[in-house]
PDB file of N, CA, C and O in Angstrom, chain B, residues numbered from 101:
ATOM      1  N   ARG B 101      89.293 101.376  98.141  1.00  0.00           N
ATOM      2  CA  ARG B 101      90.714 100.602  97.783  1.00  0.00           C
ATOM      3  C   ARG B 101      90.946  99.657  98.811  1.00  0.00           C
ATOM      4  O   ARG B 101      91.660  98.708  98.484  1.00  0.00           O
ATOM      5  N   ALA B 102      90.502  99.682 100.021  1.00  0.00           N
ATOM      6  CA  ALA B 102      90.664  98.510 101.108  1.00  0.00           C
ATOM      7  C   ALA B 102      90.048  97.213 100.440  1.00  0.00           C
ATOM      8  O   ALA B 102      90.693  96.166 100.393  1.00  0.00           O
ATOM      9  N   ARG B 103      88.897  97.322  99.979  1.00  0.00           N
ATOM     10  CA  ARG B 103      88.195  96.219  99.427  1.00  0.00           C
ATOM     11  C   ARG B 103      89.002  95.425  98.298  1.00  0.00           C
ATOM     12  O   ARG B 103      89.000  94.201  98.172  1.00  0.00           O
ATOM     13  N   GLU B 104      89.660  96.300  97.536  1.00  0.00           N
ATOM     14  CA  GLU B 104      90.507  95.725  96.348  1.00  0.00           C
ATOM     15  C   GLU B 104      91.751  95.017  96.980  1.00  0.00           C
ATOM     16  O   GLU B 104      92.177  93.989  96.454  1.00  0.00           O
ATOM     17  N   ASP B 105      92.306  95.507  98.021  1.00  0.00           N
ATOM     18  CA  ASP B 105      93.464  94.832  98.590  1.00  0.00           C
ATOM     19  C   ASP B 105      92.910  93.582  99.372  1.00  0.00           C
ATOM     20  O   ASP B 105      93.678  92.628  99.496  1.00  0.00           O
ATOM     21  N   THR B 106      91.697  93.504  99.890  1.00  0.00           N
ATOM     22  CA  THR B 106      91.277  92.337 100.492  1.00  0.00           C
ATOM     23  C   THR B 106      90.997  91.289  99.348  1.00  0.00           C
ATOM     24  O   THR B 106      91.258  90.102  99.546  1.00  0.00           O
ATOM     25  N   GLU B 107      90.528  91.671  98.289  1.00  0.00           N
ATOM     26  CA  GLU B 107      90.223  90.714  97.220  1.00  0.00           C
ATOM     27  C   GLU B 107      91.456  90.131  96.565  1.00  0.00           C
ATOM     28  O   GLU B 107      91.473  88.994  96.093  1.00  0.00           O
ATOM     29  N   LYS B 108      92.549  91.009  96.556  1.00  0.00           N
ATOM     30  CA  LYS B 108      93.886  90.526  96.246  1.00  0.00           C
ATOM     31  C   LYS B 108      94.332  89.463  97.122  1.00  0.00           C
ATOM     32  O   LYS B 108      94.704  88.378  96.675  1.00  0.00           O
ATOM     33  N   ILE B 109      94.303  89.760  98.440  1.00  0.00           N
ATOM     34  CA  ILE B 109      94.799  88.832  99.391  1.00  0.00           C
ATOM     35  C   ILE B 109      94.130  87.574  99.289  1.00  0.00           C
ATOM     36  O   ILE B 109      94.771  86.522  99.302  1.00  0.00           O
ATOM     37  N   ASP B 110      92.672  87.614  99.171  1.00  0.00           N
ATOM     38  CA  ASP B 110      91.765  86.436  99.034  1.00  0.00           C
ATOM     39  C   ASP B 110      92.170  85.612  97.854  1.00  0.00           C
ATOM     40  O   ASP B 110      92.259  84.388  97.938  1.00  0.00           O
ATOM     41  N   HIS B 111      92.427  86.303  96.709  1.00  0.00           N
ATOM     42  CA  HIS B 111      92.858  85.550  95.471  1.00  0.00           C
ATOM     43  C   HIS B 111      94.159  84.868  95.746  1.00  0.00           C
ATOM     44  O   HIS B 111      94.341  83.714  95.356  1.00  0.00           O
ATOM     45  N   GLY B 112      94.984  85.471  96.340  1.00  0.00           N
ATOM     46  CA  GLY B 112      96.388  84.919  96.617  1.00  0.00           C
ATOM     47  C   GLY B 112      96.325  83.803  97.541  1.00  0.00           C
ATOM     48  O   GLY B 112      97.095  82.844  97.479  1.00  0.00           O
ATOM     49  N   MET B 113      95.361  83.939  98.437  1.00  0.00           N
ATOM     50  CA  MET B 113      95.195  82.687  99.488  1.00  0.00           C
ATOM     51  C   MET B 113      94.563  81.504  98.742  1.00  0.00           C
ATOM     52  O   MET B 113      94.851  80.338  99.012  1.00  0.00           O
ATOM     53  N   LYS B 114      93.657  81.870  97.757  1.00  0.00           N
ATOM     54  CA  LYS B 114      92.970  80.703  97.052  1.00  0.00           C
ATOM     55  C   LYS B 114      94.043  80.070  96.223  1.00  0.00           C
ATOM     56  O   LYS B 114      94.043  78.842  96.147  1.00  0.00           O
ATOM     57  N   ILE B 115      95.020  80.810  95.549  1.00  0.00           N
ATOM     58  CA  ILE B 115      95.983  80.227  94.715  1.00  0.00           C
ATOM     59  C   ILE B 115      96.917  79.272  95.553  1.00  0.00           C
ATOM     60  O   ILE B 115      97.201  78.123  95.213  1.00  0.00           O
ATOM     61  N   LYS B 116      97.368  79.927  96.735  1.00  0.00           N
ATOM     62  CA  LYS B 116      98.106  79.098  97.542  1.00  0.00           C
ATOM     63  C   LYS B 116      97.556  77.865  98.010  1.00  0.00           C
ATOM     64  O   LYS B 116      98.267  76.859  97.994  1.00  0.00           O
ATOM     65  N   ALA B 117      96.201  77.810  98.486  1.00  0.00           N
ATOM     66  CA  ALA B 117      95.424  76.722  98.780  1.00  0.00           C
ATOM     67  C   ALA B 117      95.417  75.800  97.667  1.00  0.00           C
ATOM     68  O   ALA B 117      95.688  74.619  97.882  1.00  0.00           O
ATOM     69  N   ALA B 118      95.125  76.220  96.450  1.00  0.00           N
ATOM     70  CA  ALA B 118      95.194  75.295  95.279  1.00  0.00           C
ATOM     71  C   ALA B 118      96.492  74.651  95.079  1.00  0.00           C
ATOM     72  O   ALA B 118      96.519  73.468  94.738  1.00  0.00           O
ATOM     73  N   ARG B 119      97.587  75.326  95.260  1.00  0.00           N
ATOM     74  CA  ARG B 119      98.882  74.852  95.098  1.00  0.00           C
ATOM     75  C   ARG B 119      99.105  73.774  96.132  1.00  0.00           C
ATOM     76  O   ARG B 119      99.633  72.704  95.826  1.00  0.00           O
ATOM     77  N   LEU B 120      98.696  74.061  97.375  1.00  0.00           N
ATOM     78  CA  LEU B 120      99.077  73.040  98.428  1.00  0.00           C
ATOM     79  C   LEU B 120      98.255  71.829  98.201  1.00  0.00           C
ATOM     80  O   LEU B 120      98.823  70.743  98.322  1.00  0.00           O
ATOM     81  N   GLN B 121      96.853  71.865  97.854  1.00  0.00           N
ATOM     82  CA  GLN B 121      96.247  70.679  97.436  1.00  0.00           C
ATOM     83  C   GLN B 121      96.799  69.931  96.339  1.00  0.00           C
ATOM     84  O   GLN B 121      96.819  68.702  96.405  1.00  0.00           O
ATOM     85  N   HIS B 122      97.310  70.624  95.201  1.00  0.00           N
ATOM     86  CA  HIS B 122      97.913  70.006  94.053  1.00  0.00           C
ATOM     87  C   HIS B 122      99.121  69.263  94.601  1.00  0.00           C
ATOM     88  O   HIS B 122      99.279  68.093  94.253  1.00  0.00           O
ATOM     89  N   MET B 123     100.051  69.882  95.487  1.00  0.00           N
ATOM     90  CA  MET B 123     101.232  69.255  95.963  1.00  0.00           C
ATOM     91  C   MET B 123     100.839  68.050  96.864  1.00  0.00           C
ATOM     92  O   MET B 123     101.508  67.018  96.806  1.00  0.00           O
ATOM     93  N   ALA B 124      99.750  68.160  97.711  1.00  0.00           N
ATOM     94  CA  ALA B 124      99.437  67.060  98.394  1.00  0.00           C
ATOM     95  C   ALA B 124      98.996  65.840  97.599  1.00  0.00           C
ATOM     96  O   ALA B 124      99.205  64.704  98.025  1.00  0.00           O
ATOM     97  N   LYS B 125      98.444  66.056  96.553  1.00  0.00           N
ATOM     98  CA  LYS B 125      98.097  64.975  95.568  1.00  0.00           C
ATOM     99  C   LYS B 125      99.439  64.334  94.959  1.00  0.00           C
ATOM    100  O   LYS B 125      99.369  63.428  94.130  1.00  0.00           O
TER     101      LYS B 125
END
């Protein structure tokens, strides 16, 4: 279960990073 939570957090961070990069452009 811990690994699933880590994957969810990692996925969320990737989305945040993508949004920040999109906004920066």
